[in-house]
C-alpha positions as CSV (number, residue, x, y, z in Angstrom):
1,M,-4.4,1.9,27.0
2,K,-4.3,-1.5,28.6
3,P,-1.1,-3.5,28.0
4,I,-0.7,-6.4,25.5
5,A,-0.5,-9.9,27.1
6,I,2.2,-12.1,25.4
7,C,1.9,-15.7,26.4
8,K,5.2,-17.3,27.5
9,N,5.5,-21.0,27.5
10,E,8.7,-22.2,29.0
11,K,8.6,-25.4,27.1
12,I,9.1,-23.6,23.8
13,F,10.1,-20.1,24.8
14,H,13.7,-20.5,23.6
15,H,12.9,-22.2,20.3
16,S,14.3,-20.1,17.4
17,T,11.0,-20.0,15.4
18,Q,9.0,-18.7,18.3
19,W,7.2,-15.4,17.6
20,T,7.3,-14.4,21.2
21,H,10.7,-12.8,21.1
22,Q,9.8,-10.6,18.1
23,W,6.6,-9.5,19.7
24,I,8.6,-8.4,22.8
25,E,11.1,-6.6,20.6
26,F,8.4,-4.8,18.6
27,C,6.7,-3.6,21.8
28,K,10.0,-2.4,23.3
29,N,10.9,-0.5,20.1
30,N,7.5,1.1,19.8
31,K,7.0,1.8,23.5
32,I,3.9,-0.4,23.6
33,P,3.1,-1.6,27.1
34,Y,3.2,-5.4,27.4
35,E,3.6,-8.2,29.9
36,L,4.6,-11.8,29.6
37,V,1.9,-14.0,31.1
38,D,1.5,-17.6,32.0
39,C,-1.7,-18.7,30.2
40,Y,-1.8,-21.8,32.3
41,D,-2.1,-19.9,35.6
42,S,-5.1,-21.2,37.5
43,D,-6.5,-17.6,37.6
44,V,-5.7,-16.9,33.9
45,I,-9.2,-15.8,33.0
46,N,-9.5,-13.1,35.7
47,M,-5.9,-12.1,35.0
48,L,-6.6,-11.4,31.3
49,D,-9.1,-8.6,32.2
50,R,-6.1,-6.3,32.7
51,F,-5.1,-6.6,29.0
52,S,-6.5,-5.4,25.7
53,V,-4.8,-8.0,23.5
54,L,-3.6,-11.6,23.9
55,L,-0.8,-12.9,21.6
56,W,-0.1,-16.6,21.8
57,H,2.1,-18.5,19.3
58,F,1.0,-21.9,20.6
59,S,2.7,-25.1,19.3
60,H,1.5,-28.3,17.8
61,G,4.4,-30.0,19.6
62,V,3.2,-29.2,23.1
63,L,0.4,-31.3,24.5
64,C,-1.1,-28.7,26.9
65,D,-1.1,-26.2,24.0
66,M,-3.1,-28.5,21.8
67,M,-5.4,-29.4,24.6
68,E,-6.3,-25.9,25.9
69,A,-4.8,-23.0,24.0
70,R,-7.8,-22.5,21.7
71,S,-10.2,-22.8,24.6
72,I,-8.4,-20.0,26.5
73,L,-8.2,-17.8,23.4
74,R,-11.9,-18.3,22.8
75,V,-12.7,-17.3,26.4
76,A,-10.4,-14.3,26.1
77,M,-12.4,-13.2,23.0
78,N,-15.5,-13.5,25.1
79,R,-13.9,-11.2,27.6
80,E,-13.5,-8.7,24.7
81,L,-9.8,-9.0,24.2
82,K,-8.4,-9.0,20.7
83,V,-6.5,-12.2,20.3
84,F,-4.1,-13.9,17.9
85,P,-4.7,-16.5,16.7
86,D,-8.4,-16.2,16.8
87,I,-10.7,-19.2,16.4
88,D,-11.2,-18.8,12.6
89,T,-7.5,-18.8,12.2
90,S,-6.6,-21.6,14.6
91,W,-9.5,-24.2,14.9
92,H,-8.0,-26.4,12.2
93,F,-4.3,-25.9,13.3
94,D,-2.3,-29.1,13.0
95,D,-5.3,-31.0,11.7
96,K,-4.8,-31.8,8.0
97,I,-8.2,-33.5,7.7
98,A,-10.0,-30.5,9.2
99,Q,-8.1,-28.4,6.7
100,M,-9.2,-30.6,3.8
101,Y,-12.9,-30.3,4.9
102,L,-12.7,-26.5,5.1
103,L,-10.9,-26.1,1.8
104,Q,-13.3,-28.5,0.0
105,S,-16.2,-26.5,1.4
106,I,-15.1,-23.3,-0.3
107,G,-14.0,-24.9,-3.6
108,A,-10.3,-24.2,-3.1
109,S,-7.7,-25.8,-5.4
110,I,-6.4,-28.8,-3.5
111,P,-5.4,-32.4,-4.5
112,R,-8.1,-35.0,-4.5
113,S,-8.3,-36.4,-1.0
114,W,-9.9,-39.4,0.8
115,V,-10.4,-40.1,4.5
116,F,-11.6,-43.3,6.1
117,Y,-12.7,-44.1,9.7
118,E,-13.4,-47.8,9.2
119,R,-10.7,-50.3,8.4
120,Q,-12.7,-52.5,6.0
121,K,-14.0,-49.6,4.0
122,C,-10.4,-48.3,3.6
123,V,-9.1,-51.7,2.6
124,D,-11.9,-52.1,0.0
125,W,-11.0,-48.8,-1.5
126,L,-7.3,-49.5,-1.6
127,E,-7.9,-52.8,-3.3
128,R,-10.5,-51.7,-5.9
129,S,-10.4,-48.0,-6.5
130,A,-7.2,-46.3,-5.4
131,T,-4.7,-45.2,-8.1
132,Y,-1.0,-45.6,-7.1
133,P,1.3,-44.0,-6.0
134,I,-0.8,-42.3,-3.3
135,V,0.3,-40.0,-0.4
136,A,-0.6,-41.0,3.1
137,K,-0.6,-38.4,5.8
138,L,-1.1,-38.3,9.6
139,K,-3.5,-35.5,10.4
140,S,-1.0,-33.9,12.8
141,G,2.7,-33.2,12.8
142,S,5.0,-31.2,10.5
143,G,8.3,-31.5,8.6
144,S,7.4,-34.3,6.2
145,N,8.2,-37.3,8.5
146,N,4.5,-37.9,8.9
147,V,4.0,-38.1,5.1
148,K,4.5,-41.4,3.2
149,L,4.4,-42.2,-0.5
150,L,2.7,-45.6,-1.0
151,Q,3.8,-47.0,-4.3
152,K,1.6,-50.1,-4.5
153,K,-1.5,-51.8,-3.1
154,D,0.2,-54.2,-0.7
155,Q,2.2,-51.3,0.9
156,A,-1.0,-49.2,1.3
157,I,-2.9,-52.1,2.9
158,K,-0.1,-52.7,5.4
159,Y,-0.1,-48.9,6.2
160,C,-3.9,-49.1,6.7
161,K,-3.7,-52.1,9.1
162,R,-1.1,-50.3,11.1
163,M,-3.3,-47.1,11.4
164,F,-6.2,-49.2,12.6
165,T,-4.1,-51.1,15.2
166,K,-1.2,-49.6,17.0
167,G,-0.9,-46.5,14.8
168,F,2.0,-44.1,14.5
169,C,3.7,-41.5,16.7
170,S,3.5,-38.0,15.2
171,A,6.7,-36.9,17.0
172,P,9.6,-35.9,14.7
173,S,12.0,-38.7,13.9
174,V,15.5,-37.8,15.1
175,V,17.2,-40.0,12.4
176,F,15.0,-38.7,9.6
177,K,15.4,-35.1,10.6
178,A,19.2,-35.2,11.2
179,T,19.9,-37.1,8.0
180,S,17.7,-34.6,6.0
181,K,19.4,-31.6,7.5
182,I,22.9,-32.9,6.9
183,R,22.2,-33.9,3.3
184,S,20.8,-30.4,2.5
185,S,23.7,-28.5,4.1
186,H,25.8,-27.4,1.1
187,D,28.3,-25.3,3.1
188,W,30.1,-25.4,6.5
189,S,28.2,-22.3,7.8
190,T,24.8,-23.9,7.2
191,L,25.9,-27.2,8.8
192,K,27.3,-25.4,11.8
193,N,24.1,-23.5,12.4
194,R,22.1,-26.6,12.2
195,I,24.4,-28.4,14.6
196,H,23.9,-25.5,17.1
197,R,20.2,-26.1,16.9
198,I,20.4,-29.8,17.9
199,P,19.5,-29.2,21.6
200,E,16.5,-27.2,20.5
201,F,15.3,-30.0,18.2
202,L,15.8,-32.6,21.0
203,R,13.7,-30.6,23.3
204,T,11.0,-30.5,20.6
205,V,11.1,-34.2,20.2
206,K,10.9,-34.7,24.0
207,N,7.7,-32.5,24.1
208,S,6.2,-34.2,21.1
209,K,6.6,-37.7,22.6
210,R,3.8,-36.8,25.0
211,L,1.3,-36.3,22.1
212,P,-1.3,-39.0,21.6
213,I,-0.7,-41.8,19.0
214,E,-2.3,-41.2,15.7
215,K,-4.7,-44.1,14.8
216,D,-8.1,-45.3,13.8
217,Y,-8.3,-43.3,10.5
218,C,-6.5,-43.1,7.2
219,Y,-6.0,-39.9,5.2
220,F,-4.8,-40.0,1.6
221,Q,-4.0,-37.3,-1.1
222,E,-3.4,-37.9,-4.7
223,M,0.3,-37.5,-5.7
224,I,0.7,-34.2,-7.6
225,P,3.4,-34.4,-10.3
226,N,5.5,-31.4,-9.9
227,D,9.0,-30.0,-10.7
228,G,10.7,-30.8,-7.4
229,F,9.8,-28.0,-5.1
230,D,6.9,-26.6,-3.1
231,I,6.0,-23.0,-2.2
232,K,5.3,-21.6,1.2
233,V,2.9,-18.6,0.7
234,I,2.0,-16.5,3.7
235,V,-0.8,-13.9,3.9
236,V,-1.1,-11.3,6.6
237,G,-3.6,-8.5,6.1
238,D,-3.0,-7.0,2.6
239,K,0.5,-8.5,2.3
240,L,1.7,-11.8,0.8
241,S,5.3,-13.2,0.9
242,Y,6.8,-16.6,0.1
243,L,9.7,-19.0,0.0
244,L,10.5,-22.0,-2.1
245,R,11.7,-25.4,-0.8
246,R,13.4,-28.0,-2.9
247,T,12.5,-31.6,-2.4
248,R,15.1,-33.9,-0.9
249,K,17.2,-36.0,-3.2
250,H,15.5,-39.4,-4.0
251,D,12.3,-38.1,-2.2
252,F,9.1,-36.4,-3.0
253,R,8.9,-34.2,0.2
254,A,10.2,-30.7,0.6
255,S,8.9,-29.5,4.0
256,G,11.6,-29.5,6.7
257,G,14.3,-30.3,4.2
258,G,16.1,-27.0,4.7
259,E,16.8,-26.2,1.0
260,I,15.2,-22.8,0.8
261,Y,15.5,-20.4,-2.2
262,F,13.6,-17.5,-3.8
263,D,12.2,-17.0,-7.3
264,K,9.3,-14.6,-7.5
265,V,8.3,-15.8,-11.0
266,V,7.1,-19.1,-9.6
267,V,4.5,-17.4,-7.4
268,T,1.9,-16.8,-10.1
269,E,-1.1,-14.5,-10.0
270,Q,-3.3,-17.5,-9.6
271,I,-1.5,-18.6,-6.5
272,R,-1.5,-15.1,-5.0
273,N,-5.2,-14.5,-5.7
274,L,-6.2,-17.9,-4.3
275,A,-4.3,-17.3,-1.1
276,F,-5.8,-13.9,-0.5
277,A,-9.3,-15.1,-1.4
278,I,-9.2,-18.0,1.0
279,C,-8.0,-15.8,3.9
280,D,-10.8,-13.4,3.2
281,K,-13.5,-16.1,2.8
282,C,-12.4,-17.9,5.9
283,H,-11.6,-14.8,8.0
284,F,-8.0,-15.8,8.6
285,Q,-5.9,-13.3,10.5
286,C,-2.7,-14.8,9.0
287,M,-2.0,-18.0,7.2
288,G,0.8,-20.0,5.7
289,F,-0.2,-22.2,2.7
290,D,2.0,-25.0,1.2
291,F,1.4,-25.0,-2.5
292,V,2.7,-27.4,-5.2
293,I,2.4,-26.6,-8.9
294,D,0.7,-29.4,-10.9
295,N,2.9,-29.8,-13.9
296,R,0.0,-31.2,-15.9
297,T,-1.9,-28.0,-15.7
298,G,0.4,-25.3,-14.3
299,E,-2.1,-24.8,-11.5
300,G,-1.0,-24.2,-7.9
301,K,-2.7,-26.6,-5.4
302,I,-2.8,-26.3,-1.6
303,I,-1.6,-29.4,0.2
304,E,-1.9,-28.0,3.8
305,M,-1.9,-24.8,5.8
306,S,-0.9,-23.4,9.2
307,Y,-1.1,-20.1,11.0
308,G,2.4,-20.8,12.6
309,F,5.6,-20.9,10.5
310,D,9.2,-19.7,10.7
311,W,8.7,-16.0,10.1
312,S,12.4,-15.3,9.9
313,A,12.7,-17.6,6.8
314,I,9.9,-15.7,5.2
315,H,11.6,-12.4,6.0
316,S,14.6,-13.7,4.0
317,S,12.7,-13.2,0.8
318,R,13.2,-9.4,1.4
319,G,9.9,-8.4,0.0
320,Y,6.2,-9.0,-0.4
321,W,3.3,-8.4,-2.8
322,E,0.4,-6.0,-2.1
323,R,-3.1,-7.0,-3.1
324,N,-2.8,-5.1,-6.3
325,G,0.2,-7.2,-7.4
326,K,2.9,-4.7,-6.7
327,W,6.1,-6.0,-5.3
328,I,7.6,-4.1,-2.3
329,D,11.3,-4.5,-1.7
330,E,11.1,-4.7,2.1
331,G,11.3,-7.8,4.3
332,L,8.0,-8.7,5.9
333,I,8.1,-9.3,9.6
334,V,4.9,-11.2,10.2
335,P,4.7,-10.9,14.1
336,D,5.0,-7.1,13.8
337,E,2.2,-7.0,11.3
338,I,0.0,-9.0,13.6
339,I,0.3,-6.3,16.4
340,K,-0.1,-3.4,13.9
341,I,-3.3,-4.9,12.5
342,L,-4.8,-5.9,15.9
343,L,-4.2,-2.4,17.3
344,A,-5.7,-0.9,14.1
345,N,-8.6,-3.4,14.2
346,N,-8.3,-3.8,10.5
347,F,-8.4,-7.3,9.2
348,P,-9.9,-7.3,5.6
349,H,-12.5,-10.0,4.9
350,E,-14.1,-8.8,1.6
351,N,-13.2,-10.8,-1.5
352,N,-14.7,-14.1,-2.6
353,L,-13.1,-17.1,-4.3
């Protein structure tokens, strides 16, 4: 058996949400041969011929990852390696507009969305057709700081003009992130843990500052009235788990706020079936969906998705659903599941929406 190649990127290797460390631990515990590899080595393509599998938890916050990771993974697939994430799973990673097009194409339940690539067309729509408030999003970035609620027409037109001139940086805001984390820390232990992660966050900001400015488009979603939380639903193979995130006080955004809790009743059969069906229809190896529940209809709607997420937070739910709806009281370790499924060559792609 050829060993597994696990990509190690020094820029993010020590980040607490990296899957690399868990992949290493799983291989050690199960006596699976592996090697850490530099996927930016000039001879990487020939080097990969020594391996059977390539695992790479590449990051939206690292410029070289966003430039080349998918290309290298595609070539590795051509060399007959099993890879994670594969192209179906990752081509739309950190691109909310691409995700919108894909989800619209398969009839998934999502908010009404609009995208413009010409300034005057956008202004005309904002003046004549838009219903306020409306949500404006950069296509890249995470953690809510790239999402704005535009309450009225003048505010929206100002945002549009900024996007078609100097644009916005998608890097995390230090002030926004720090304030959010402090406000959502309800005990000393949580606050202390977040203080310890400050150096990690500052390294992330430093890497993200190298990303290109977001400009020359506008992307809007309708504001979905909800009950003050969103749901992170993840699917890997035949298993589905979740966590809930409360919105910040005096805010409409939940992602990145840090107020995580669990209540299985909220994750309805409609939400679970939709998540499984999309993964099957789109041939996703693994996907994390951000849902909000529309309190007008009770329907769960997907606002964005990503193959990469904090697997340890998902593990804290201490359980998962099988496809038949049965709840299993066992924490789901998503990186482990990826290796198991790749080695078994058993990703299911059968159901329809």
